[in-house]
N, CA and C atoms as an extended XYZ file, in Angstrom:
432
Properties=species:S:1:pos:R:3:atomname:S:1:resname:S:1:resid:I:1 pbc="F F F"
N         0.836       -1.177        0.000 N   MET     1
C         0.000        0.000        0.000 CA  MET     1
C         0.889        1.252        0.000 C   MET     1
N         0.604        2.183       -0.869 N   ILE     2
C         1.363        3.428       -0.978 CA  ILE     2
C         0.772        4.455       -0.018 C   ILE     2
N         1.635        5.124        0.742 N   THR     3
C         1.202        6.220        1.611 CA  THR     3
C         1.839        7.507        1.123 C   THR     3
N         1.155        8.616        1.377 N   TYR     4
C         1.604        9.929        0.906 CA  TYR     4
C         1.836       10.820        2.105 C   TYR     4
N         2.912       11.603        2.048 N   LYS     5
C         3.285       12.477        3.155 CA  LYS     5
C         3.611       13.864        2.620 C   LYS     5
N         3.303       14.874        3.419 N   THR     6
C         3.595       16.264        3.063 CA  THR     6
C         4.735       16.769        3.925 C   THR     6
N         5.764       17.307        3.277 N   ASN     7
C         6.932       17.901        3.941 CA  ASN     7
C         7.556       16.973        4.981 C   ASN     7
N         7.557       15.698        4.671 N   HIS     8
C         8.199       14.695        5.523 CA  HIS     8
C         9.716       14.830        5.382 C   HIS     8
N        10.474       14.803        6.474 N   PRO     9
C        11.938       14.905        6.352 CA  PRO     9
C        12.484       13.810        5.432 C   PRO     9
N        13.404       14.230        4.563 N   LEU    10
C        13.964       13.299        3.590 CA  LEU    10
C        15.443       13.075        3.834 C   LEU    10
N        15.869       11.854        3.589 N   ASN    11
C        17.271       11.496        3.626 CA  ASN    11
C        17.856       11.803        2.247 C   ASN    11
N        18.966       12.510        2.195 N   LEU    12
C        19.567       12.913        0.926 CA  LEU    12
C        19.891       11.707        0.045 C   LEU    12
N        20.470       10.669        0.627 N   ASP    13
C        20.849        9.493       -0.167 CA  ASP    13
C        19.634        8.800       -0.770 C   ASP    13
N        18.544        8.656        0.007 N   GLU    14
C        17.372        7.982       -0.551 CA  GLU    14
C        16.693        8.835       -1.619 C   GLU    14
N        16.787       10.151       -1.499 N   THR    15
C        16.218       11.024       -2.525 CA  THR    15
C        17.027       10.929       -3.813 C   THR    15
N        18.342       10.969       -3.711 N   ILE    16
C        19.197       10.823       -4.893 CA  ILE    16
C        18.960        9.459       -5.539 C   ILE    16
N        18.814        8.440       -4.731 N   GLU    17
C        18.570        7.090       -5.257 CA  GLU    17
C        17.233        7.032       -6.001 C   GLU    17
N        16.208        7.717       -5.480 N   LEU    18
C        14.924        7.782       -6.177 CA  LEU    18
C        15.087        8.475       -7.528 C   LEU    18
N        15.804        9.607       -7.546 N   TYR    19
C        16.029       10.296       -8.820 CA  TYR    19
C        16.752        9.382       -9.812 C   TYR    19
N        17.729        8.613       -9.345 N   ARG    20
C        18.441        7.679      -10.222 CA  ARG    20
C        17.493        6.601      -10.764 C   ARG    20
N        16.568        6.165       -9.929 N   ALA    21
C        15.656        5.074      -10.295 CA  ALA    21
C        14.455        5.565      -11.094 C   ALA    21
N        14.447        6.846      -11.422 N   SER    22
C        13.400        7.418      -12.272 CA  SER    22
C        14.096        8.126      -13.427 C   SER    22
N        13.348        8.563      -14.399 N   THR    23
C        13.973        9.274      -15.521 CA  THR    23
C        14.412       10.678      -15.131 C   THR    23
N        13.963       11.187      -13.987 N   LEU    24
C        14.318       12.553      -13.587 CA  LEU    24
C        15.816       12.698      -13.305 C   LEU    24
N        16.451       11.629      -12.887 N   GLY    25
C        17.876       11.677      -12.599 CA  GLY    25
C        18.727       12.071      -13.790 C   GLY    25
N        18.197       11.873      -14.990 N   GLU    26
C        18.937       12.241      -16.203 CA  GLU    26
C        19.046       13.752      -16.354 C   GLU    26
N        18.154       14.501      -15.703 N   ARG    27
C        18.102       15.951      -15.878 CA  ARG    27
C        18.295       16.721      -14.577 C   ARG    27
N        18.797       16.086      -13.557 N   ARG    28
C        19.050       16.765      -12.292 CA  ARG    28
C        20.504       16.529      -11.900 C   ARG    28
N        21.087       17.449      -11.144 N   PRO    29
C        22.509       17.333      -10.785 CA  PRO    29
C        22.735       16.340       -9.639 C   PRO    29
N        22.343       15.083       -9.848 N   ILE    30
C        22.352       14.115       -8.747 CA  ILE    30
C        23.752       13.719       -8.286 C   ILE    30
N        24.774       14.054       -9.040 N   ASP    31
C        26.139       13.780       -8.600 CA  ASP    31
C        26.706       14.929       -7.773 C   ASP    31
N        25.947       15.989       -7.598 N   ASP    32
C        26.346       17.143       -6.805 CA  ASP    32
C        25.469       17.175       -5.545 C   ASP    32
N        25.930       16.481       -4.517 N   ARG    33
C        25.137       16.309       -3.295 CA  ARG    33
C        24.734       17.644       -2.670 C   ARG    33
N        25.636       18.610       -2.688 N   GLU    34
C        25.341       19.908       -2.096 CA  GLU    34
C        24.181       20.596       -2.821 C   GLU    34
N        24.174       20.470       -4.120 N   ARG    35
C        23.093       21.087       -4.904 CA  ARG    35
C        21.757       20.398       -4.655 C   ARG    35
N        21.757       19.066       -4.622 N   VAL    36
C        20.511       18.339       -4.354 CA  VAL    36
C        20.019       18.666       -2.950 C   VAL    36
N        20.925       18.770       -2.012 N   GLU    37
C        20.554       19.147       -0.647 CA  GLU    37
C        19.893       20.529       -0.637 C   GLU    37
N        20.439       21.470       -1.408 N   GLY    38
C        19.844       22.797       -1.523 CA  GLY    38
C        18.486       22.759       -2.210 C   GLY    38
N        18.346       21.901       -3.210 N   MET    39
C        17.055       21.758       -3.894 CA  MET    39
C        15.980       21.322       -2.901 C   MET    39
N        16.316       20.410       -2.028 N   LEU    40
C        15.346       19.938       -1.036 CA  LEU    40
C        15.107       20.974        0.045 C   LEU    40
N        16.174       21.598        0.519 N   ALA    41
C        16.040       22.563        1.618 CA  ALA    41
C        15.250       23.799        1.209 C   ALA    41
N        15.344       24.195       -0.047 N   ASN    42
C        14.709       25.436       -0.479 CA  ASN    42
C        13.327       25.254       -1.097 C   ASN    42
N        12.900       24.037       -1.287 N   ALA    43
C        11.524       23.795       -1.726 CA  ALA    43
C        10.624       24.002       -0.501 C   ALA    43
N         9.484       24.644       -0.701 N   ASN    44
C         8.612       24.860        0.455 CA  ASN    44
C         7.380       23.956        0.457 C   ASN    44
N         7.311       23.048       -0.511 N   LEU    45
C         6.242       22.055       -0.522 CA  LEU    45
C         6.786       20.793       -1.186 C   LEU    45
N         6.903       19.737       -0.407 N   ILE    46
C         7.375       18.460       -0.930 CA  ILE    46
C         6.374       17.385       -0.522 C   ILE    46
N         5.810       16.727       -1.543 N   LEU    47
C         4.914       15.602       -1.316 CA  LEU    47
C         5.679       14.343       -1.692 C   LEU    47
N         5.561       13.309       -0.881 N   THR    48
C         6.276       12.078       -1.166 CA  THR    48
C         5.332       10.886       -1.119 C   THR    48
N         5.712        9.836       -1.856 N   ALA    49
C         4.985        8.573       -1.879 CA  ALA    49
C         5.914        7.488       -1.339 C   ALA    49
N         5.377        6.647       -0.488 N   TRP    50
C         6.167        5.630        0.198 CA  TRP    50
C         5.507        4.265        0.068 C   TRP    50
N         6.322        3.254       -0.174 N   ASP    51
C         5.890        1.866       -0.081 CA  ASP    51
C         6.611        1.304        1.135 C   ASP    51
N         5.947        1.351        2.266 N   GLY    52
C         6.613        1.013        3.522 CA  GLY    52
C         7.662        2.058        3.819 C   GLY    52
N         8.911        1.627        3.898 N   GLU    53
C        10.022        2.549        4.174 CA  GLU    53
C        10.742        2.999        2.901 C   GLU    53
N        10.245        2.580        1.737 N   VAL    54
C        10.904        2.893        0.460 CA  VAL    54
C        10.254        4.123       -0.172 C   VAL    54
N        11.074        5.128       -0.443 N   LEU    55
C        10.621        6.327       -1.141 CA  LEU    55
C        10.416        5.971       -2.610 C   LEU    55
N         9.159        6.090       -3.090 N   VAL    56
C         8.869        5.683       -4.465 CA  VAL    56
C         8.459        6.848       -5.357 C   VAL    56
N         8.179        8.017       -4.767 N   GLY    57
C         7.796        9.161       -5.581 CA  GLY    57
C         7.953       10.463       -4.841 C   GLY    57
N         8.108       11.550       -5.611 N   ILE    58
C         8.276       12.874       -5.018 CA  ILE    58
C         7.700       13.943       -5.950 C   ILE    58
N         7.088       14.946       -5.351 N   SER    59
C         6.664       16.173       -6.032 CA  SER    59
C         7.330       17.304       -5.251 C   SER    59
N         8.318       17.952       -5.873 N   ARG    60
C         9.092       19.007       -5.194 CA  ARG    60
C         8.699       20.349       -5.779 C   ARG    60
N         8.187       21.255       -4.915 N   CYS    61
C         7.590       22.505       -5.393 CA  CYS    61
C         8.062       23.732       -4.623 C   CYS    61
N         7.880       24.878       -5.286 N   MET    62
C         7.956       26.187       -4.659 CA  MET    62
C         6.596       26.832       -4.909 C   MET    62
N         5.978       27.345       -3.841 N   THR    63
C         4.635       27.884       -3.989 CA  THR    63
C         4.388       29.058       -3.059 C   THR    63
N         3.456       29.931       -3.479 N   ASP    64
C         2.954       30.978       -2.587 CA  ASP    64
C         1.612       30.552       -1.984 C   ASP    64
N         1.137       29.370       -2.359 N   PHE    65
C        -0.072       28.722       -1.851 CA  PHE    65
C        -1.382       29.372       -2.289 C   PHE    65
N        -1.349       30.501       -2.993 N   VAL    66
C        -2.601       31.155       -3.375 CA  VAL    66
C        -2.699       31.478       -4.866 C   VAL    66
N        -1.580       31.527       -5.560 N   TYR    67
C        -1.628       31.859       -6.979 CA  TYR    67
C        -0.860       30.857       -7.839 C   TYR    67
N         0.389       30.587       -7.476 N   ALA    68
C         1.232       29.754       -8.324 CA  ALA    68
C         2.027       28.741       -7.510 C   ALA    68
N         2.048       27.535       -8.030 N   THR    69
C         2.909       26.476       -7.509 CA  THR    69
C         3.777       26.024       -8.668 C   THR    69
N         5.085       26.205       -8.537 N   TYR    70
C         6.011       25.728       -9.550 CA  TYR    70
C         6.439       24.320       -9.162 C   TYR    70
N         6.078       23.361       -9.972 N   LEU    71
C         6.471       21.972       -9.750 CA  LEU    71
C         7.850       21.777      -10.356 C   LEU    71
N         8.857       21.771       -9.507 N   ALA    72
C        10.239       21.706       -9.965 CA  ALA    72
C        10.687       20.290      -10.278 C   ALA    72
N         9.959       19.307       -9.794 N   GLY    73
C        10.335       17.933      -10.093 CA  GLY    73
C         9.268       16.957       -9.642 C   GLY    73
N         8.852       16.107      -10.554 N   LEU    74
C         7.944       15.010      -10.248 CA  LEU    74
C         8.653       13.739      -10.671 C   LEU    74
N         8.906       12.866       -9.720 N   ALA    75
C         9.622       11.631      -10.030 CA  ALA    75
C         8.921       10.453       -9.375 C   ALA    75
N         8.803        9.380      -10.138 N   VAL    76
C         8.288        8.119       -9.620 CA  VAL    76
C         9.274        7.032      -10.044 C   VAL    76
N         9.650        6.216       -9.089 N   ARG    77
C        10.568        5.114       -9.349 CA  ARG    77
C        10.061        4.298      -10.551 C   ARG    77
N        10.948        3.970      -11.475 N   ASP    78
C        10.568        3.254      -12.705 CA  ASP    78
C         9.681        2.041      -12.425 C   ASP    78
N        10.028        1.257      -11.416 N   THR    79
C         9.289        0.025      -11.131 CA  THR    79
C         7.906        0.292      -10.529 C   THR    79
N         7.595        1.554      -10.220 N   TYR    80
C         6.292        1.914       -9.651 CA  TYR    80
C         5.465        2.773      -10.603 C   TYR    80
N         5.990        3.039      -11.782 N   GLN    81
C         5.252        3.875      -12.725 CA  GLN    81
C         4.043        3.132      -13.294 C   GLN    81
N         3.079        3.912      -13.788 N   ARG    82
C         1.824        3.419      -14.362 CA  ARG    82
C         0.911        2.781      -13.317 C   ARG    82
N         1.062        3.250      -12.063 N   GLN    83
C         0.188        2.798      -10.976 CA  GLN    83
C        -0.618        3.959      -10.393 C   GLN    83
N        -0.520        5.141      -11.014 N   GLY    84
C        -1.267        6.298      -10.533 CA  GLY    84
C        -0.567        7.090       -9.453 C   GLY    84
N         0.680        6.779       -9.149 N   ILE    85
C         1.405        7.459       -8.074 CA  ILE    85
C         1.703        8.906       -8.466 C   ILE    85
N         2.159        9.138       -9.687 N   GLY    86
C         2.425       10.506      -10.136 CA  GLY    86
C         1.161       11.349      -10.112 C   GLY    86
N         0.087       10.780      -10.588 N   LYS    87
C        -1.196       11.497      -10.599 CA  LYS    87
C        -1.650       11.814       -9.175 C   LYS    87
N        -1.470       10.876       -8.264 N   GLU    88
C        -1.862       11.130       -6.867 CA  GLU    88
C        -0.948       12.169       -6.222 C   GLU    88
N         0.339       12.154       -6.544 N   LEU    89
C         1.231       13.202       -6.024 CA  LEU    89
C         0.776       14.574       -6.510 C   LEU    89
N         0.352       14.664       -7.754 N   LEU    90
C        -0.162       15.932       -8.281 CA  LEU    90
C        -1.455       16.332       -7.580 C   LEU    90
N        -2.337       15.362       -7.316 N   ARG    91
C        -3.579       15.654       -6.595 CA  ARG    91
C        -3.281       16.157       -5.188 C   ARG    91
N        -2.327       15.530       -4.524 N   GLN    92
C        -1.927       15.948       -3.184 CA  GLN    92
C        -1.306       17.357       -3.227 C   GLN    92
N        -0.566       17.649       -4.284 N   THR    93
C         0.014       18.980       -4.466 CA  THR    93
C        -1.097       20.013       -4.591 C   THR    93
N        -2.121       19.701       -5.381 N   GLN    94
C        -3.263       20.614       -5.515 CA  GLN    94
C        -3.981       20.806       -4.191 C   GLN    94
N        -4.151       19.757       -3.419 N   LEU    95
C        -4.828       19.870       -2.124 CA  LEU    95
C        -4.051       20.757       -1.152 C   LEU    95
N        -2.724       20.737       -1.254 N   ALA    96
C        -1.892       21.540       -0.353 CA  ALA    96
C        -1.973       23.033       -0.673 C   ALA    96
N        -2.253       23.369       -1.930 N   ALA    97
C        -2.351       24.767       -2.364 CA  ALA    97
C        -3.526       24.876       -3.332 C   ALA    97
N        -4.765       24.727       -2.836 N   PRO    98
C        -5.916       24.579       -3.729 CA  PRO    98
C        -6.245       25.789       -4.597 C   PRO    98
N        -5.818       26.984       -4.222 N   GLN    99
C        -6.095       28.165       -5.040 CA  GLN    99
C        -5.042       28.371       -6.120 C   GLN    99
N        -3.924       27.691       -6.015 N   ALA   100
C        -2.786       27.940       -6.901 CA  ALA   100
C        -2.808       27.026       -8.126 C   ALA   100
N        -2.445       27.610       -9.280 N   MET   101
C        -2.250       26.796      -10.473 CA  MET   101
C        -0.886       26.119      -10.360 C   MET   101
N        -0.756       24.963      -10.986 N   ILE   102
C         0.523       24.253      -11.019 CA  ILE   102
C         1.190       24.552      -12.353 C   ILE   102
N         2.444       24.978      -12.275 N   ILE   103
C         3.237       25.335      -13.450 CA  ILE   103
C         4.450       24.405      -13.475 C   ILE   103
N         4.774       23.876      -14.642 N   LEU   104
C         5.933       22.995      -14.732 CA  LEU   104
C         6.515       23.032      -16.129 C   LEU   104
N         7.755       22.602      -16.227 N   LEU   105
C         8.395       22.349      -17.512 CA  LEU   105
C         8.502       20.835      -17.629 C   LEU   105
N         7.876       20.256      -18.624 N   ALA   106
C         7.848       18.805      -18.772 CA  ALA   106
C         9.187       18.276      -19.269 C   ALA   106
N         9.613       17.179      -18.686 N   ALA   107
C        10.765       16.454      -19.202 CA  ALA   107
C        10.391       15.890      -20.574 C   ALA   107
N        11.351       15.768      -21.471 N   PRO   108
C        11.033       15.263      -22.811 CA  PRO   108
C        10.243       13.954      -22.798 C   PRO   108
N        10.567       13.049      -21.890 N   LYS   109
C         9.878       11.757      -21.833 CA  LYS   109
C         8.467       11.879      -21.251 C   LYS   109
N         8.131       13.035      -20.658 N   ALA   110
C         6.828       13.199      -20.010 CA  ALA   110
C         5.906       14.155      -20.761 C   ALA   110
N         6.319       14.621      -21.911 N   VAL   111
C         5.524       15.609      -22.660 CA  VAL   111
C         4.111       15.097      -22.934 C   VAL   111
N         3.955       13.830      -23.221 N   GLU   112
C         2.636       13.267      -23.510 CA  GLU   112
C         1.837       12.970      -22.244 C   GLU   112
N         2.509       12.836      -21.115 N   TYR   113
C         1.841       12.486      -19.854 CA  TYR   113
C         0.949       13.616      -19.350 C   TYR   113
N         1.459       14.825      -19.315 N   TYR   114
C         0.734       15.927      -18.677 CA  TYR   114
C        -0.585       16.285      -19.365 C   TYR   114
N        -0.661       16.362      -20.691 N   PRO   115
C        -1.974       16.606      -21.311 CA  PRO   115
C        -2.965       15.484      -20.997 C   PRO   115
N        -2.468       14.273      -20.879 N   HIS   116
C        -3.312       13.110      -20.594 CA  HIS   116
C        -4.014       13.235      -19.237 C   HIS   116
N        -3.395       13.942      -18.290 N   ILE   117
C        -4.002       14.060      -16.959 CA  ILE   117
C        -4.612       15.444      -16.709 C   ILE   117
N        -4.761       16.239      -17.774 N   GLY   118
C        -5.513       17.483      -17.634 CA  GLY   118
C        -4.732       18.782      -17.747 C   GLY   118
N        -3.426       18.737      -17.926 N   PHE   119
C        -2.642       19.959      -18.065 CA  PHE   119
C        -2.826       20.543      -19.461 C   PHE   119
N        -2.822       21.862      -19.547 N   ASP   120
C        -2.822       22.566      -20.822 CA  ASP   120
C        -1.403       23.004      -21.140 C   ASP   120
N        -1.028       22.921      -22.411 N   GLY   121
C         0.257       23.451      -22.840 CA  GLY   121
C         0.224       24.973      -22.808 C   GLY   121
N         1.377       25.587      -22.728 N   HIS   122
C         1.446       27.049      -22.699 CA  HIS   122
C         2.493       27.495      -23.705 C   HIS   122
N         2.101       28.312      -24.683 N   PRO   123
C         3.025       28.661      -25.766 CA  PRO   123
C         4.077       29.703      -25.402 C   PRO   123
N         3.980       30.322      -24.239 N   SER   124
C         4.929       31.401      -23.947 CA  SER   124
C         5.722       31.159      -22.662 C   SER   124
N         6.177       29.948      -22.467 N   ALA   125
C         7.074       29.665      -21.349 CA  ALA   125
C         8.507       29.909      -21.817 C   ALA   125
N         9.325       30.441      -20.935 N   TRP   126
C        10.704       30.774      -21.291 CA  TRP   126
C        11.631       30.296      -20.192 C   TRP   126
N        12.858       29.947      -20.569 N   VAL   127
C        13.865       29.478      -19.625 CA  VAL   127
C        15.143       30.272      -19.867 C   VAL   127
N        15.735       30.817      -18.824 N   LEU   128
C        17.022       31.502      -18.894 CA  LEU   128
C        18.020       30.617      -18.162 C   LEU   128
N        18.903       29.961      -18.892 N   ARG   129
C        19.805       28.966      -18.313 CA  ARG   129
C        21.175       29.526      -17.927 C   ARG   129
N        21.480       30.737      -18.358 N   LYS   130
C        22.788       31.301      -18.021 CA  LYS   130
C        22.588       32.754      -17.632 C   LYS   130
N        23.551       33.346      -16.937 N   PRO   131
C        23.403       34.750      -16.535 CA  PRO   131
C        23.259       35.675      -17.743 C   PRO   131
N        22.456       36.697      -17.584 N   MET   132
C        22.317       37.709      -18.628 CA  MET   132
C        23.576       38.560      -18.652 C   MET   132
N        23.820       39.239      -19.760 N   ASP   133
C        24.985       40.117      -19.847 CA  ASP   133
C        24.872       41.216      -18.806 C   ASP   133
N        25.987       41.683      -18.330 N   GLY   134
C        25.998       42.768      -17.355 CA  GLY   134
C        26.392       42.266      -15.974 C   GLY   134
N        26.508       43.184      -15.047 N   PRO   135
C        26.951       42.788      -13.702 CA  PRO   135
C        25.884       41.928      -13.010 C   PRO   135
N        26.363       41.047      -12.164 N   ALA   136
C        25.467       40.185      -11.405 CA  ALA   136
C        24.674       41.034      -10.405 C   ALA   136
N        23.434       40.688      -10.238 N   THR   137
C        22.590       41.369       -9.254 CA  THR   137
C        22.837       40.711       -7.903 C   THR   137
N        23.137       41.533       -6.877 N   PRO   138
C        23.365       40.910       -5.569 CA  PRO   138
C        22.076       40.274       -5.071 C   PRO   138
N        22.206       39.208       -4.280 N   PRO   139
C        21.003       38.573       -3.746 CA  PRO   139
C        20.244       39.538       -2.827 C   PRO   139
N        18.944       39.346       -2.750 N   LEU   140
C        18.128       40.177       -1.863 CA  LEU   140
C        18.502       39.906       -0.423 C   LEU   140
N        18.512       40.958        0.370 N   ASP   141
C        18.760       40.835        1.803 CA  ASP   141
C        17.436       40.485        2.475 C   ASP   141
N        17.306       39.274        3.042 N   PRO   142
C        16.031       38.863        3.620 CA  PRO   142
C        15.604       39.712        4.820 C   PRO   142
N        16.536       40.474        5.392 N   SER   143
C        16.166       41.281        6.549 CA  SER   143
C        15.576       42.631        6.156 C   SER   143
N        15.636       42.975        4.847 N   SER   144
C        15.101       44.283        4.431 CA  SER   144
C        13.698       44.179        3.911 C   SER   144
């Protein structure tokens, strides 16, 4: 039986292992432990799927809970795919932020999956993968 948890503490090694056991590991910096640790620490909404003590799925998000939820990663262990776990993780994500739309960039292997479960494509999504020309903008001071 699969159980679902919200913001359950995660072990870095088991999370990296889940990414490896899903297609998401091909597009995430899973060999950079510090970066993966930061990805988990800075997400403010993480839904997970468990088969007993085994992590079998994850929905890692950043959200304001009222307008937009950016789904930064949806992964289901290969051996658990096609059982509705990804769809249930998305449903749980919606329940956690019911007023917010879910926004994501689909992995190439998942492009056909999202329309199948109700997502609409968006023709004006953009990605900036490298710094823009000019001086770097200093990070915002959280105390101001």
